[in-house]
C-alpha positions in Angstrom: 266.5 35.8 90.3 263.4 34.2 88.9 260.1 35.9 88.5 257.1 36.3 91.0 254.3 38.6 91.4 253.6 42.2 92.3 249.9 42.5 92.1 248.5 46.1 92.1 245.2 45.1 90.2 245.9 41.4 89.8 246.7 40.6 93.5 243.4 41.8 94.7 241.6 39.9 92.1 243.6 36.7 92.7 243.1 37.0 96.5 239.5 37.4 96.3 239.0 34.9 93.8 241.0 32.3 96.0 238.9 33.2 98.9 235.6 33.3 97.1 235.7 30.0 95.3 236.6 27.9 98.1 237.0 28.2 101.9 240.0 26.0 103.0 239.9 24.8 106.7 243.8 25.2 106.9 244.4 21.5 107.2 245.2 19.1 104.5 242.9 16.1 104.2 245.2 13.9 102.0 248.9 13.2 100.9 250.3 11.9 97.9 252.0 8.4 97.9 254.0 9.5 94.8 255.4 12.8 96.2 256.0 13.9 99.8 253.7 16.6 100.5 253.1 18.4 103.5 249.9 19.1 105.3 249.3 22.9 104.9 249.4 24.7 108.3 248.9 28.1 106.5 246.0 30.3 108.0 242.6 29.4 106.7 241.7 31.3 103.7 238.1 32.0 104.2 236.3 34.7 102.4 236.1 36.8 105.3 239.9 36.5 105.9 240.6 37.6 102.5 238.3 40.5 102.4 239.7 41.6 105.8 243.2 41.6 104.3 242.0 43.6 101.3 240.4 46.1 103.5 243.2 46.4 105.9 245.6 47.2 102.9 243.1 49.7 101.6 242.7 51.6 105.0 246.5 51.7 105.5 247.2 53.0 102.1 244.5 55.9 102.6 246.0 56.7 106.1 249.7 56.9 104.7 248.6 59.2 102.1 247.9 61.8 104.7 251.8 61.8 105.3 254.2 63.5 103.2 257.8 63.0 104.7 259.7 59.7 105.5 259.1 60.4 109.1 255.4 61.0 108.8 255.0 57.6 107.0 257.0 55.8 109.8 254.9 57.3 112.4 251.6 56.5 110.7 252.7 52.8 110.5 253.7 52.8 113.9 250.4 54.5 115.3 248.5 51.9 113.4 250.0 48.9 114.9 252.3 48.1 111.8 256.0 47.0 112.4 258.6 47.6 109.7 260.2 44.2 109.1 262.3 44.9 106.2 263.5 47.8 103.8 263.6 46.2 100.3 264.6 49.6 98.4 265.9 53.0 99.8 266.5 55.5 97.0 266.1 59.0 96.5 262.9 58.6 94.4 261.7 55.3 95.9 261.4 53.6 99.3 259.8 50.1 99.8 258.9 48.6 103.1 257.7 45.2 104.3 255.4 45.5 107.3 253.8 43.2 109.7 250.5 43.4 111.6 249.6 40.3 113.6 249.7 37.3 111.0 249.6 39.7 107.8 252.4 41.3 106.0 252.3 43.7 103.2 254.6 45.6 101.0 254.4 49.4 101.1 255.7 51.2 98.2 256.4 54.9 98.2 257.4 57.2 95.2 259.1 60.5 95.9 259.1 62.1 92.4 259.2 65.8 94.0 262.3 65.1 96.1 263.5 62.6 98.8 261.2 64.0 101.5 257.9 64.3 99.7 255.8 61.2 98.8 253.8 61.5 95.7 252.6 58.1 95.2 251.7 55.2 98.1 250.6 51.8 97.4 250.1 48.9 99.8 250.3 45.6 98.1 250.2 41.9 99.1 253.8 40.6 100.2 255.0 37.3 98.3 258.7 37.8 98.6 259.2 37.9 102.3 262.5 38.9 103.7 263.7 36.6 106.5 263.1 39.3 109.2 259.5 39.5 108.0 259.0 35.7 108.2 260.5 35.7 111.7 258.2 38.6 112.9 255.2 36.9 111.6 256.2 33.6 113.5 257.2 35.4 116.6 255.4 38.6 117.8 258.1 39.4 120.2 260.9 39.3 117.5 263.0 42.4 117.4 265.9 43.2 115.0 269.2 42.9 116.3 270.3 46.3 114.9 269.1 49.2 112.6 267.2 48.0 109.6 269.1 48.8 106.5 268.0 48.5 102.8 268.7 45.0 101.1 271.6 46.0 98.7 270.4 43.6 95.9 266.4 44.3 96.3 265.9 40.7 96.3 262.5 40.8 97.9 261.0 43.6 95.9 257.8 42.4 94.4 257.7 45.2 91.9 260.5 44.1 89.9 259.0 40.5 89.1 255.5 41.6 87.7 255.8 40.6 84.0 257.8 37.4 84.7 255.1 36.2 87.3 252.1 36.9 85.0 254.0 35.2 82.0 254.7 32.2 84.0 251.1 31.9 85.4 249.7 32.3 81.7 252.1 29.4 80.8 251.1 27.2 83.6 247.4 27.5 83.0 247.8 26.6 79.4 249.8 23.5 80.3 246.9 22.4 82.7 243.9 21.8 80.5 240.6 20.8 81.9 239.2 17.1 81.8 242.1 15.4 83.3 242.4 13.3 86.5 244.1 14.7 89.4 247.1 12.5 89.3 247.7 13.6 85.6 248.0 17.3 86.7 250.8 16.3 89.3 252.7 14.4 86.3 252.3 17.6 84.2 253.7 19.9 86.9 256.3 17.6 87.7 257.3 17.6 83.9 257.4 21.6 84.1 259.8 21.3 87.0 257.4 22.2 89.8 256.9 20.2 92.9 253.9 20.0 94.9 254.8 21.1 98.3 251.4 21.1 100.3 247.9 19.9 99.7 245.5 22.8 101.2 242.2 20.9 100.4 241.1 17.7 99.2 237.2 17.1 98.4 235.4 15.1 96.0 234.7 18.2 93.9 237.8 20.4 94.7 241.5 20.0 95.1 244.2 22.8 96.0 247.7 22.4 95.6 250.7 24.6 96.5 253.7 24.2 93.9 256.9 25.5 94.0 259.9 26.1 91.4 262.9 28.0 92.2 262.0 31.1 94.3 258.4 30.8 92.9 255.3 29.4 94.3 251.7 29.2 93.1 248.4 27.9 94.2 246.8 25.6 91.7 243.0 25.2 92.4 241.2 22.4 90.7 237.4 22.1 90.5 236.4 18.5 89.9 233.4 16.7 88.6 232.3 14.4 91.5 231.2 11.5 89.4 234.2 11.2 87.1 236.9 13.0 89.2 238.1 15.0 86.2 238.8 18.6 86.3 236.0 21.1 85.1 238.1 24.1 85.9 241.6 25.2 86.8 243.0 28.4 88.4 246.6 29.2 89.1 246.8 31.9 91.6 249.0 33.8 94.0 250.1 31.9 97.1 250.3 34.4 99.9 249.6 31.7 102.6 252.8 29.3 102.1 253.0 26.2 103.9 256.4 25.5 105.7 257.5 23.0 103.0 256.5 25.6 100.3 258.6 28.3 102.2 261.5 26.1 102.5 261.4 25.1 98.9 261.2 28.7 97.6 263.8 30.1 100.2 266.9 30.3 97.8 267.6 33.9 97.6 271.3 34.7 97.8 
């Protein structure tokens, strides 16, 4: 299983950076002739949307900390409109859920260091490696599990396990994408690194935003352009929480 991201501090910073630097309108404005690129149908990443998700995570974490037992935690989630869409880990000392509310999904990470019935640490994080049941629930508000939820035996969708690998790859990508190049040169470099540009979220004279995928991982590449020269002034590689359909398909290879 390749790496990916579990953010704690990084996720919130990356999310806020993505929303604050540019507000995407949710529709791609151009496609590449060299590479088949899907128009992004992901939700618009306005600054208000990003801040709202961050606030929702913080509020949920605070409410969950009022509970202790697993039954308490399940009831708090239900009472606040969250549905448990997947169980990534279920061990004596650690429980991890994916939860859905509306168009948002989060990962709830619960440590039970004082015994299996007493939560000692609770975090609510962005959810990048979504289980199939989570994806279905996000697309269909009426979707219900066919049977009782059980923990994934391989822990394939747990973000916590991929933190270091995701950070290392992000650093490599940013070093491999220097400033002052043309947009087409970045596509060439990304392809040489084994990445596919799967979606164009925004294309303006002064800004381009790509979704890229490789293996199970996807990233968002944000390029600030000089309008006169069409060369990059700044490049950011960030998390990609609003995956376009083509990106989702390209990374859906877990087994």
